C-alpha atoms as one frame of an Amber mdcrd trajectory, in Angstrom:
protein
  52.661 141.798-101.461  52.849 139.393-103.979  50.120 140.165-106.456  49.061
 138.906-109.883  46.650 140.513-111.398  44.749 138.786-114.598  42.600 141.588
-116.579  41.397 139.648-120.580  38.859 138.174-120.661  35.448 138.816-121.858
  32.664 136.975-123.933  34.264 136.075-127.266  32.293 134.321-130.203  33.081
 131.144-131.200  36.380 131.587-133.451  38.187 134.538-131.825  40.304 135.865
-129.693  41.544 137.168-126.640  44.843 138.087-124.950  45.423 137.937-121.368
  47.360 139.040-119.190  48.754 138.846-115.377  50.778 141.242-114.017  52.302
 140.335-111.101  54.551 142.562-108.073  56.205 141.213-104.725  58.572 138.923
-106.794  61.042 138.929-109.036  59.270 138.060-111.879  62.354 136.877-114.000
  63.022 134.152-111.696  59.896 131.813-111.504  58.163 129.842-114.113  54.951
 131.334-115.924  51.636 129.491-116.348  48.597 129.423-117.499  45.290 127.293
-115.857  42.301 127.635-116.562  39.365 125.393-114.421  36.260 124.671-116.490
  32.641 125.439-115.210  31.824 122.316-113.020  35.278 121.297-112.444  35.717
 122.671-109.169  38.428 120.138-107.976  40.350 120.580-111.547  42.838 123.465
-113.004  44.592 122.502-116.248  47.505 123.592-117.235  47.151 125.438-120.553
  50.761 126.998-120.617  53.924 127.192-119.743  56.995 129.406-120.063  60.427
 129.471-118.356  61.661 132.505-116.254  63.924 133.385-119.175  61.204 132.347
-121.772  62.789 130.086-123.943  60.821 127.117-123.383  56.802 126.880-123.707
  54.543 123.893-123.376  51.308 123.620-123.745  48.237 121.678-123.175  47.293
 119.726-126.288  43.816 121.099-126.364  45.622 123.803-127.320  48.406 124.052
-129.349  49.002 125.710-132.723  45.513 128.044-130.959  47.553 129.163-128.027
  50.318 131.111-127.680  52.390 132.061-123.836  55.018 135.075-123.630  56.554
 137.580-120.986  58.148 140.877-120.445  60.398 140.643-117.836  60.917 143.853
-118.127  57.181 144.681-117.459  57.305 141.759-115.680  54.031 140.631-117.256
  52.523 137.160-118.826  50.788 137.146-122.089  48.244 134.091-123.240  47.304
 134.645-127.113  44.350 132.975-127.931  43.357 131.868-130.820  39.896 130.087
-132.693  38.754 130.282-129.480  35.943 127.530-128.998  33.193 127.048-126.860
  35.215 124.245-124.723  37.437 127.048-123.407  35.300 128.431-121.303  36.402
 128.754-118.204  38.352 130.709-115.183  41.717 131.337-116.392  44.297 131.444
-113.934  47.897 133.044-113.193  50.741 131.081-111.602  53.917 131.948-110.997
  56.651 128.960-110.139  60.367 128.255-108.231  61.819 125.484-106.112  60.399
 126.717-102.840  57.028 129.175-103.589  54.316 129.303-106.053  51.405 132.441
-106.615  48.251 132.163-107.570  46.252 135.530-109.098  42.017 135.827-109.072
  41.879 134.980-112.085  39.178 136.191-115.497  36.360 134.507-116.955  36.527
 133.076-120.736  33.004 132.461-121.864  33.518 130.828-125.373  29.708 131.778
-126.548  27.392 131.940-129.476
């Protein structure tokens, strides 16, 4: 059974940091590109790609809005992908989703809420 379980979300003040984790099971994690998406309040049909990392971790990609603030990483030995979020802004408030992607399959986690507010 495929599972992607996100954790680490919460309420943080502007300028603060959070580290999201996504623990994967049920598939060959090291063969998948892993990504973080987010869905902001009121934008139920828009899921924005935040960051992605290739299977071996050699290539990363970021949305312009988070470049220099967020860092995606993965530990293939632990089947886990991370998103370190620094200098958080209110506009980063969203539900954050983990995604696993291969040429044949794509999987999603259930999401973790990040709220940036004073």
